[in-house]
VEXMARBA-126270 format. One record per residue: residue number from 1; residue in one letter; x, y, z of N, C-alpha, C in turn. Coordinates in steps of 0.001 Angstrom, whole numbers, plus 500000, padded with zeros to 6 digits. Example, Ala and Ser with C-alpha at 12.3 -4.5 7.8 and 13.67 -1.06 7.14 Angstrom:
<nodes>
> k r n.X n.Y n.Z ca.X ca.Y ca.Z c.X c.Y c.Z
> 1 A 513190 494310 507800 512300 495500 507800 513200 496700 507800
> 2 S 512850 497750 507080 513670 498940 507140 512900 500030 507870
</nodes>
This chain:
<nodes>
> k r n.X n.Y n.Z ca.X ca.Y ca.Z c.X c.Y c.Z
> 1 M 475971 501789 482503 477440 501825 482513 477916 501968 483955
> 2 V 478945 501174 484329 479475 501212 485683 480247 502507 485904
> 3 E 479941 503193 487002 480651 504427 487324 482056 504098 487800
> 4 R 483038 504813 487262 484430 504601 487623 484925 505788 488449
> 5 H 485811 505501 489410 486323 506535 490307 487844 506656 490256
> 6 D 488477 505952 489332 489942 505929 489253 490546 505451 490565
> 7 D 490027 504353 491096 490603 503755 492296 490430 502244 492249
> 8 I 490937 501559 493237 490973 500097 493241 489579 499471 493229
> 9 C 488584 500201 493702 487221 499663 493722 486573 499655 492345
> 10 D 487264 500183 491317 486785 500011 489943 486888 498557 489510
> 11 V 487682 497768 490233 487812 496340 489948 486628 495604 490567
> 12 A 485933 494811 489779 484766 494084 490278 485156 493188 491449
> 13 G 484344 493244 492509 484554 492377 493650 485453 492932 494733
> 14 I 485850 494193 494629 486757 494799 495615 486036 495891 496393
> 15 A 486190 495863 497718 485709 496927 498603 486849 497303 499537
> 16 V 486827 498548 500026 487895 499051 500896 487283 499690 502132
> 17 G 487871 499370 503288 487449 499995 504540 488652 500502 505321
> 18 H 488501 501665 505941 489570 502259 506753 489129 502337 508210
> 19 D 490073 502145 509113 489905 502543 510505 490976 503578 510790
> 20 T 490582 504776 511178 491485 505909 511321 491486 506412 512750
> 21 R 492669 506547 513350 492831 507071 514704 493738 508292 514642
> 22 E 493137 509463 514352 493932 510677 514176 494671 511084 515443
> 23 T 494049 510892 516614 494703 511321 517851 495984 510534 518112
> 24 A 496028 509292 517667 497226 508469 517832 498074 508433 516565
> 25 A 497553 508987 515475 498233 508987 514176 498549 507566 513708
> 26 T 497533 506736 513650 497699 505381 513144 496359 504877 512642
> 27 G 496353 503699 512038 495110 503130 511535 495395 501906 510695
> 28 C 494341 501348 510128 494495 500192 509252 493499 500288 508105
> 29 T 493813 499573 507054 492986 499544 505846 492791 498101 505425
> 30 V 491550 497734 505107 491268 496385 504628 490776 496458 503192
> 31 V 491338 495599 502350 490854 495399 500982 490093 494081 500986
> 32 L 488763 494166 500888 487901 492985 500959 487576 492463 499569
> 33 C 487520 491139 499457 487113 490486 498220 485676 489985 498396
> 34 D 484780 490398 497520 483378 489990 497635 483206 488493 497420
> 35 W 484135 487875 496733 484174 486427 496566 485655 486029 496597
> 36 P 485974 484759 496798 487383 484366 496930 488204 484773 495714
> 37 A 489336 485408 495984 490252 485828 494934 491507 484968 494968
> 38 R 492249 484970 493872 493593 484418 493903 494539 485531 494355
> 39 G 495650 485135 494970 496566 486153 495452 498015 485749 495344
> 40 A 498888 486765 495323 500335 486583 495323 500947 487795 495995
> 41 V 502240 487731 496245 502918 488836 496917 504363 488881 496451
> 42 D 504935 490068 496468 506370 490238 496224 506919 491199 497261
> 43 V 507862 490708 498064 508455 491484 499152 509836 491949 498709
> 44 R 510039 493254 498641 511323 493801 498214 512086 494451 499365
> 45 G 511405 494911 500386 512092 495529 501510 512796 494479 502355
> 46 G 513877 494896 503012 514665 493967 503798 514196 493769 505217
> 47 A 513177 494506 505660 512697 494390 507044 511171 494428 507076
> 48 P 510526 493436 506459 509058 493465 506390 508406 492999 507682
> 49 A 507189 493503 507917 506326 493020 508997 505096 492428 508330
> 50 T 504955 491103 508374 503933 490437 507567 503238 489318 508323
> 51 R 502101 488912 507774 501337 487775 508274 500724 487048 507079
> 52 E 500796 485719 507076 500151 484869 506073 500602 485160 504638
> 53 T 501871 485584 504467 502348 485822 503104 502923 484560 502463
> 54 D 503424 483621 503259 504008 482407 502673 503000 481624 501847
> 55 L 501733 481596 502270 500743 480796 501540 500412 481385 500169
> 56 L 500877 482622 499907 500657 483226 498601 501667 482756 497560
> 57 D 502701 482057 497996 503691 481534 497062 503000 480581 496075
> 58 P 503330 480664 494785 502669 479789 493805 502823 478303 494093
> 59 S 503879 477922 494838 504076 476511 495150 503174 476025 496278
> 60 C 502493 476946 496950 501648 476566 498085 500226 476239 497625
> 61 F 499572 475396 498413 498273 474839 498058 497155 475873 497950
> 62 M 497138 476857 498850 495974 477735 498978 495730 478547 497717
> 63 Q 494483 478540 497261 494072 479270 496059 493037 480349 496360
> 64 E 492819 480657 497636 491813 481654 498013 492424 482744 498880
> 65 V 491999 483964 498625 492275 485105 499506 490954 485833 499712
> 66 H 490651 486177 500950 489375 486829 501252 489525 488294 501624
> 67 A 490728 488700 502001 490997 490106 502321 492497 490291 502443
> 68 I 492931 491529 502279 494310 491953 502557 494233 493095 503557
> 69 V 495088 493064 504565 495131 494129 505562 496456 494876 505473
> 70 L 496386 496195 505414 497538 497078 505548 497346 497844 506844
> 71 A 498406 497946 507648 498249 498560 508964 499443 499413 509324
> 72 G 499180 500420 510152 500254 501117 510840 500636 500332 512076
> 73 G 501471 500928 512920 501792 500303 514191 502938 499330 514167
> 74 S 503684 499252 513039 504772 498295 512897 504245 496879 513165
> 75 A 505059 495986 513701 504631 494601 513895 503427 494489 514813
> 76 F 503249 495456 515733 502077 495443 516603 500783 495496 515785
> 77 G 500816 496260 514676 499616 496481 513888 499099 495261 513160
> 78 L 499916 494209 513095 499447 492980 512452 498268 492368 513191
> 79 D 498080 492763 514452 496920 492283 515213 495598 492636 514536
> 80 A 495590 493694 513717 494348 494090 513046 493797 492976 512168
> 81 A 494688 492160 511608 494224 491071 510743 493373 490077 511508
> 82 G 493656 489898 512812 492838 488993 513620 491395 489443 513684
> 83 G 491177 490752 513769 489814 491272 513780 489113 491060 512452
> 84 V 489862 491204 511351 489276 490962 510036 488881 489496 509899
> 85 V 489735 488601 510381 489421 487174 510353 488135 486901 511137
> 86 R 488000 487492 512317 486795 487301 513125 485556 487803 512403
> 87 A 485672 488971 511782 484516 489543 511092 484087 488684 509912
> 88 L 485047 488181 509157 484711 487348 508010 484146 485997 508445
> 89 E 484699 485433 509518 484153 484175 510036 482686 484346 510417
> 90 A 482362 485481 511052 480983 485734 511451 480053 485829 510244
> 91 R 480603 486180 509087 479810 486267 507861 479800 484949 507093
> 92 G 480465 483920 507621 480517 482635 506944 481480 482602 505773
> 93 I 482466 483513 505799 483425 483624 504705 484727 482954 505111
> 94 G 485280 482132 504220 486556 481512 504490 486748 480245 503683
> 95 F 487959 479729 503738 488278 478466 503079 487576 477332 503820
> 96 D 486891 476495 503076 486144 475392 503683 487106 474282 504081
> 97 A 487439 474231 505374 488349 473213 505902 487602 472036 506500
> 98 G 486304 471937 506218 485508 470820 506718 484863 471141 508044
> 99 T 485667 471258 509088 485120 471547 510415 484932 473039 510662
> 100 A 485484 473872 509787 485348 475324 509945 485689 476003 508629
> 101 R 485193 477230 508477 485617 478077 507368 486699 479011 507897
> 102 V 487860 478983 507251 489022 479732 507723 489287 480899 506774
> 103 P 489024 482143 507200 489320 483292 506342 490828 483416 506099
> 104 I 491186 483634 504849 492588 483797 504458 492844 485292 504300
> 105 V 493618 485852 505240 493783 487305 505332 495264 487645 505502
> 106 P 496030 487697 504417 497417 488162 504514 497456 489638 504935
> 107 A 498539 490019 505592 498636 491385 506118 500078 491860 506109
> 108 A 500248 493166 506100 501565 493793 506217 501403 495107 506962
> 109 A 502463 495499 507670 502405 496703 508492 503557 497641 508168
> 110 L 503322 498928 508382 504351 499955 508226 504653 500589 509574
> 111 F 505781 501278 509655 506233 501898 510898 505748 503342 510961
> 112 D 504846 503646 511899 504373 505018 512107 504470 505408 513582
> 113 L 505310 504713 514353 505363 504929 515797 506060 506233 516184
> 114 G 506662 506911 515197 507343 508168 515507 506450 509389 515455
> 115 I 505175 509208 515190 504233 510328 515121 503000 509960 515936
> 116 G 502418 510928 516613 501254 510641 517449 501649 509874 518693
> 117 R 500952 508791 518986 501213 507977 520177 501770 506609 519779
> 118 S 502968 506314 520251 503590 505041 519905 502990 503871 520675
> 119 D 502221 504165 521730 501637 503082 522529 500221 502728 522092
> 120 V 499723 503351 521050 498414 503030 520485 498632 502520 519066
> 121 R 498224 501288 518815 498433 500684 517501 497154 499986 517052
> 122 P 497009 499732 515757 495851 498971 515300 495809 497587 515957
> 123 D 494613 497195 516376 494425 495901 517018 493245 495192 516362
> 124 A 492812 494084 516959 491712 493326 516372 490445 494166 516257
> 125 E 490193 495014 517247 489001 495863 517181 489086 496828 516003
> 126 A 490290 497326 515721 490469 498198 514559 490151 497447 513276
> 127 G 490579 496187 513187 490252 495386 512019 488762 495175 511861
> 128 L 488073 494922 512969 486615 494781 512926 485957 496056 512407
> 129 R 486427 497201 512896 485837 498474 512447 486103 498720 510963
> 130 A 487287 498362 510500 487610 498571 509088 486699 497735 508193
> 131 V 486433 496497 508585 485523 495654 507810 484125 496260 507785
> 132 A 483685 496771 508922 482347 497371 508998 482229 498596 508088
> 133 E 483355 499277 507836 483354 500485 507008 483570 500188 505531
> 134 A 483880 498945 505180 484271 498626 503810 483111 498803 502832
> 135 R 483413 499401 501716 482422 499616 500664 483145 499890 499346
> 136 G 482380 500013 498276 482955 500322 496980 483383 501776 496885
> 137 G 483898 502167 495713 484431 503512 495543 483360 504588 495590
> 138 P 483792 505849 495716 485192 506269 495714 485907 505954 497026
> 139 V 487172 505600 496925 487989 505265 498083 488513 506540 498741
> 140 A 488363 506630 500053 488956 507753 500786 490471 507655 500702
> 141 Q 491123 508770 500378 492566 508793 500211 493191 509873 501098
> 142 G 494498 509791 501249 495216 510762 502070 495541 510208 503442
> 143 S 495336 511013 504479 495711 510646 505847 494591 509867 506526
> 144 V 494361 508677 506012 493310 507794 506529 493864 506380 506624
> 145 G 493189 505534 507408 493547 504130 507486 495011 503908 507772
> 146 A 495616 502982 507033 497028 502671 507223 497937 503853 506909
> 147 G 497421 504851 506218 498216 506029 505888 498082 507174 506870
> 148 T 497344 506976 507959 497094 508078 508898 498395 508674 509431
> 149 G 499315 507820 509877 500574 508298 510431 501741 508212 509477
> 150 A 501469 507953 508201 502545 507809 507217 503190 509157 506921
> 151 T 504502 509137 506733 505265 510344 506404 506267 510025 505306
> 152 V 506748 511070 504631 507762 510920 503589 508817 512013 503780
> 153 G 509927 511883 503058 510953 512913 503095 511702 512971 504415
> 154 K 512240 511822 504855 512915 511772 506159 514424 511605 506044
> 155 L 514987 511861 504867 516426 511679 504690 517237 512616 505582
> 156 A 516687 513775 505912 517394 514722 506774 516890 514674 508211
> 157 G 516072 513671 508517 515526 513528 509861 514018 513684 509857
> 158 P 513325 513022 510786 511859 513068 510812 511295 514459 511076
> 159 H 512083 515353 511692 511580 516698 511995 511375 517531 510736
> 160 L 511903 517084 509596 511738 517808 508333 510852 517036 507352
> 161 S 510124 516054 507855 509299 515209 506988 507988 515896 506605
> 162 V 507273 515267 505695 505976 515734 505191 505043 514524 505199
> 163 K 503736 514777 505308 502782 513678 505399 502709 512847 504110
> 164 G 502689 511523 504333 502331 510583 503288 500883 510167 503505
> 165 G 500511 509000 502985 499133 508554 503189 498720 507473 502219
> 166 I 497409 507319 502096 496798 506331 501202 496535 506966 499837
> 167 G 496868 506228 498784 496556 506658 497427 495980 505503 496643
> 168 S 495216 505811 495610 494623 504760 494782 494464 505262 493357
> 169 A 494434 504317 492410 494244 504650 491000 493847 503374 490276
> 170 S 493328 503519 489066 492955 502347 488270 493230 502601 486799
> 171 T 493294 501512 486035 493551 501563 484599 492653 500557 483900
> 172 L 492022 500972 482810 491258 500066 481962 492211 499516 480906
> 173 L 492457 498208 480942 493408 497593 480029 492820 497423 478635
> 174 A 493706 497246 477674 493272 497131 476276 492392 495913 476056
> 175 D 492556 494861 476880 491747 493653 476710 490391 493748 477395
> 176 G 490088 494923 477982 488800 495136 478620 488790 494893 480108
> 177 H 489855 494300 480637 489940 494081 482075 490374 495367 482787
> 178 T 490055 495423 484069 490408 496583 484892 491489 496191 485888
> 179 L 492422 497097 486120 493473 496912 487119 493465 498123 488038
> 180 G 493446 497876 489337 493442 498967 490306 494508 498760 491359
> 181 V 494914 499858 491982 495973 499830 492992 495559 500666 494187
> 182 L 495918 500190 495380 495835 500981 496604 497197 500909 497271
> 183 V 497707 502050 497769 499048 502094 498345 499062 502952 499601
> 184 A 499847 502520 500587 500114 503319 501789 501564 503766 501715
> 185 V 501796 505063 501548 503126 505611 501268 503739 506167 502545
> 186 N 504830 505543 502979 505513 505911 504226 507019 505867 503967
> 187 A 507499 506719 503080 508849 506617 502538 509854 507492 503266
> 188 V 511051 506961 503476 512130 507790 504018 512616 508793 502979
> 189 G 512479 508454 501719 512964 509317 500649 511930 510296 500139
> 190 D 512295 510993 499072 511430 511971 498429 510564 511289 497368
> 191 V 509507 511964 496966 508585 511451 495955 508697 512320 494706
> 192 F 508867 511666 493566 509058 512347 492292 507945 511982 491317
> 193 D 507701 512873 490363 506736 512606 489299 507493 511976 488133
> 194 P 507236 510690 487820 508002 510057 486742 507734 510653 485372
> 195 A 506654 511410 485221 506342 511995 483922 507350 513063 483525
> 196 N 507880 513782 484520 508820 514863 484203 510055 514892 485107
> 197 G 510131 513953 486036 511282 513902 486933 511262 514928 488040
> 198 A 510184 515699 488153 510138 516777 489140 509940 516238 490552
> 199 L 510585 516898 491507 510363 516577 492916 508974 517069 493309
> 200 V 508142 516162 493816 506779 516521 494217 506725 516867 495694
> 201 V 507333 516031 496519 507339 516267 497955 508538 515534 498556
> 202 G 509141 516142 499582 510295 515511 500209 510709 516241 501473
> 203 A 511953 516053 501839 512471 516703 503039 512442 518225 502873
> 204 R 512017 518907 503942 511937 520369 503914 513256 521008 504347
> 205 R 513549 522177 503837 514699 522948 504315 514418 523430 505738
> 206 P 515404 523419 506611 515187 523889 507987 514725 525338 508056
> 207 D 515112 526155 507057 514716 527564 507075 513343 527792 506473
> 208 G 512657 526708 506068 511311 526844 505528 511256 527466 504163
> 209 A 512325 527309 503376 512400 527975 502075 512253 527009 500908
> 210 G 511719 525830 501149 511520 524905 500051 512022 523517 500396
> 211 W 512270 522738 499339 512742 521367 499519 514260 521331 499620
> 212 L 514773 520430 500430 516218 520229 500491 516743 519661 499175
> 213 G 516017 518704 498621 516345 518168 497307 517780 517708 497188
> 214 A 518495 518281 496203 519848 517841 495880 520839 518060 497014
> 215 E 520506 518920 497962 521431 519177 499060 521641 517946 499931
> 216 I 520713 516986 499917 520906 515755 500689 521134 514570 499761
> 217 D 521437 514857 498501 521693 513798 497527 523049 514056 496884
> 218 A 524046 514241 497729 525360 514653 497249 526196 513500 496710
> 219 G 525752 512277 496879 526507 511148 496362 526605 510038 497382
> 220 P 527139 508895 496960 527146 507713 497829 527989 507877 499086
> 221 Q 528926 508798 499110 529765 508972 500295 529209 510011 501264
> 222 E 528125 510655 500894 527562 511709 501734 526294 511224 502392
> 223 R 526053 510919 503455 524836 510456 504079 524369 509194 503394
> 224 P 523226 508890 502720 522078 509779 502739 521274 509655 504017
> 225 F 521669 508707 504875 520886 508469 506078 521550 509028 507328
> 226 G 522640 509807 507173 523315 510328 508346 524004 509212 509113
> 227 A 524164 509388 510396 524898 508421 511203 524093 507160 511476
> 228 Q 522773 507273 511517 521945 506130 511897 520874 505869 510836
> 229 P 520855 504687 510217 519798 504395 509246 518417 504486 509892
> 230 P 517457 505057 509186 516094 505199 509723 515318 503902 509610
> 231 F 515584 502964 510487 514987 501637 510392 513471 501706 510306
> 232 G 512923 500996 509303 511481 500835 509199 510723 502011 508623
> 233 T 511394 503133 508385 510647 504327 507999 510441 504450 506495
> 234 N 510881 503491 505717 510699 503579 504275 509604 502660 503761
> 235 T 508896 501995 504635 507930 500988 504199 506766 501582 503413
> 236 T 506587 501084 502197 505437 501416 501374 504743 500110 501010
> 237 L 503445 500055 501257 502657 498836 501077 501612 499055 499993
> 238 A 501460 498091 499096 500506 498261 497998 499745 496975 497727
> 239 V 498530 497154 497219 497694 496054 496737 497315 496361 495298
> 240 V 497629 495436 494404 497192 495509 493009 496051 494506 492843
> 241 A 494948 494940 492280 493816 494042 492032 493415 494145 490569
> 242 T 493006 493028 490004 492524 493008 488632 491437 491959 488490
> 243 D 490534 492171 487527 489529 491152 487225 490007 490234 486110
> 244 G 491268 490401 485708 491845 489493 484726 492065 488112 485323
> 245 P 491909 487040 484524 491951 485669 485046 493373 485122 485154
> 246 W 494136 485619 486111 495519 485195 486269 495656 484151 487376
> 247 G 496604 483227 487202 496960 482287 488245 497949 482907 489216
> 248 K 498322 482165 490253 499193 482698 491299 500572 483079 490770
> 249 A 501143 482272 489910 502474 482582 489385 502451 483860 488558
> 250 D 501421 484026 487741 501305 485249 486951 501055 486456 487837
> 251 L 500258 486291 488871 500022 487393 489805 501315 487784 490517
> 252 Q 502139 486815 490831 503421 487134 491444 504279 487975 490495
> 253 R 504256 487641 489216 505002 488435 488237 504441 489848 488143
> 254 I 503117 489993 488182 502508 491324 488151 502936 492123 489380
> 255 A 502956 491477 490547 503398 492166 491761 504853 492612 491637
> 256 R 505708 491747 491072 507116 492104 490896 507264 493301 489976
> 257 M 506554 493277 488868 506651 494389 487922 506059 495667 488503
> 258 A 505034 495521 489338 504416 496697 489950 505402 497466 490818
> 259 H 506368 496770 491415 507370 497448 492236 508118 498527 491454
> 260 D 508160 498406 490124 508800 499455 489331 508125 500803 489555
> 261 G 506830 500772 489860 506125 502023 490136 506658 502708 491376
> 262 L 507082 501926 492375 507705 502517 493564 509074 503086 493221
> 263 A 509854 502331 492448 511198 502790 492100 511162 504067 491259
> 264 R 510109 504241 490466 510005 505436 489620 509628 506680 490419
> 265 T 508961 506488 491538 508432 507639 492280 509130 507899 493603
> 266 I 509683 506872 494244 510240 507007 495589 511735 506728 495551
> 267 R 512522 507668 496074 513978 507504 496116 514484 507801 497524
> 268 P 515091 506763 498181 515302 505394 497737 514101 504514 498057
> 269 A 514045 503372 497399 513042 502351 497705 513761 501015 497867
> 270 H 513079 500054 498480 513604 498681 498590 514940 498621 499321
> 271 T 515070 499370 500394 516322 499389 501137 516404 498186 502085
> 272 P 517579 497926 502679 517705 496792 503588 516860 496905 504850
> 273 F 516453 498123 505205 515744 498285 506472 514342 498851 506300
> 274 D 513704 498554 505151 512296 498903 504991 511490 497635 504742
> 275 G 510193 497785 504553 509325 496631 504343 508477 496744 503098
> 276 D 509022 497301 502013 508239 497513 500790 507655 496193 500281
> 277 I 506340 496189 500080 505612 494974 499710 504508 495323 498717
> 278 V 504319 494476 497707 503177 494584 496799 502428 493255 496794
> 279 F 501138 493294 497120 500241 492153 496957 499561 492273 495592
> 280 A 499164 491137 495041 498386 491141 493800 497214 490183 493939
> 281 L 496041 490613 493471 494813 489825 493562 494143 489727 492202
> 282 S 493538 488571 491923 492652 488422 490771 491266 488056 491271
> 283 T 490277 488865 490893 488898 488608 491301 488092 487919 490204
> 284 A 488769 487355 489201 488063 486692 488103 487174 485577 488649
> 285 R 485962 485528 488196 485020 484507 488659 485424 483105 488190
> 286 D 486015 483014 487009 486435 481732 486469 487651 481252 487256
> 287 R 487510 480133 487963 488582 479640 488815 489586 478766 488062
> 288 A 489344 478502 486775 490286 477709 486003 491574 478506 485784
> 289 V 492709 477841 485901 493991 478512 485654 494151 478700 484151
> 290 P 494317 479941 483704 494381 480190 482263 495697 479704 481658
> 291 Q 495690 479534 480341 496914 479213 479622 497864 480412 479696
> 292 P 499169 480184 479806 500120 481300 479873 500018 482203 478641
> 293 D 500050 483498 478856 500032 484481 477778 501070 485546 478134
> 294 P 502339 485300 477813 503409 486215 478247 503227 487655 477789
> 295 A 502690 487843 476585 502526 489214 476089 501491 489965 476916
> 296 A 500358 489322 477178 499327 489967 477995 499821 490190 479417
> 297 L 500613 489251 479922 501153 489396 481272 502103 490582 481351
> 298 A 502927 490745 480329 503848 491888 480308 503089 493207 480299
> 299 L 502009 493276 479540 501211 494500 479482 500537 494774 480827
> 300 A 500023 493710 481469 499382 493898 482769 500390 494340 483820
> 301 G 501583 493750 483808 502605 494147 484773 503055 495576 484577
> 302 N 503191 495991 483316 503569 497376 483053 502471 498334 483505
> 303 A 501209 497953 483243 500096 498790 483698 500066 498881 485219
> 304 A 500411 497784 485902 500446 497801 487361 501483 498783 487872
> 305 A 502665 498815 487235 503705 499758 487648 503274 501203 487425
> 306 E 502687 501476 486265 502262 502846 485967 501121 503281 486887
> 307 T 500207 502374 487166 499078 502712 488029 499539 502906 489465
> 308 L 500488 502092 489914 501025 502265 491260 501754 503599 491386
> 309 A 502474 504003 490363 503143 505307 490402 502126 506435 490561
> 310 R 501019 506354 489833 499980 507383 489970 499368 507366 491365
> 311 A 499189 506171 491910 498601 506061 493249 499520 506678 494305
> 312 V 500836 506504 494150 501786 507129 495081 501632 508652 495056
> 313 L 501547 509215 493863 501368 510669 493747 500034 511102 494353
> 314 N 498984 510322 494122 497686 510650 494712 497744 510650 496234
> 315 A 498549 509743 496801 498656 509645 498254 499208 510934 498858
> 316 V 500312 511450 498320 500925 512644 498920 500134 513901 498571
> 317 R 499437 513889 497443 498639 515059 497081 497333 515124 497861
> 318 S 496864 513981 498355 495616 513938 499115 495826 514074 500610
> 319 A 497061 513910 501082 497343 513898 502517 497038 515245 503166
> 320 T 496727 515191 504459 496519 516396 505266 497487 516374 506445
> 321 G 497863 517557 506921 498810 517666 508018 498252 517082 509312
> 322 L 499159 516550 510147 498732 515903 511379 499879 515925 512384
> 323 H 499570 516253 513635 500540 516223 514735 501808 517004 514399
> 324 G 501649 518155 513797 502779 519023 513503 503527 518689 512228
> 325 V 503164 517613 511555 503794 517263 510283 502936 517833 509159
> 326 P 503456 518787 508390 502636 519403 507345 502447 518477 506155
> 327 A 501409 518709 505398 501182 518008 504144 501617 518899 502991
> 328 L 501721 518319 501817 502096 519072 500626 501205 520292 500453
> 329 R 499925 520117 500660 498966 521203 500447 499146 522347 501447
> 330 D 499848 522089 502571 500039 523111 503606 501233 524000 503327
> 331 L 502098 523612 502408 503368 524310 502218 503253 525328 501080
> 332 P 503693 526561 501318 503527 527613 500311 504273 527329 499009
> 333 W 505351 526547 499084 506091 526224 497878 505675 524893 497271
> 334 G 504783 524174 497968 504340 522886 497477 503462 523042 496263
> 335 S 503637 522163 495313 502828 522192 494105 502258 520807 493862
> 336 A 500949 520712 493848 500307 519414 493596 500308 519064 492133
</nodes>
């Protein structure tokens, strides 16, 4: 029997590698496909930092994805994907273009330049290191990889924020297929438990007496972002993977439905100045496009949303404090 770890590597053909730079509070994470996967993406944030996402559109020719990169460093961090491409090329992995094999490596980045060192960002060498570290589960979670410099609870300013990070979870579907999620949580808002509506982690009170909570949620005319919107600080990036045999259009629908998991846990999400993105991958060995099955697709999309919500909670519960930003586990009133 295959050992399960409740993470994205429970999906056959998926490995995860992190490159972590604690001194600079940044890093990158690669989700590697052991064989070519199908892929799709759904971008909900209004200010995304991305690479190679257009080819994931169902109308586009490409039917292979070899890795997904999530990175800190804002747009600078997209350079990490170049290192992943180099590493995969050296292994002979990529789309056969005749004269060369071209690795297909879509990527997205989050903004972590406000913590640690803003002049140190993931680069091609970081991508190479992440590939070298990639392996099956259990997946390291918390303040690692793309989640190293991630923070949450910034509605009252970054000085009252709490650490975010990497989270992962998986679900065994009723049809026997597995669906897994990996997420890098870097939200301007607070994180809630959708099971009971409770605030899990968010902006801290200046007096150190708990969460600000409702005090910064007074209504549409009161803040919530103060005088200056926190550009880029709400970006949450996720990868949904499944061994179910879905085509690109169906994977795009799964990615869209998975965003509900962000909306259930993070308030606010999908703002005009964040880069919230969900990728979706199918590692099914059968490359034939299956017949449409709307009922099964609806169940898979709902499972993706629920699994992503759990992964978000795992991210903040696994995080550790860094560069003066405390984690949930560091706070006397924090409850995991």
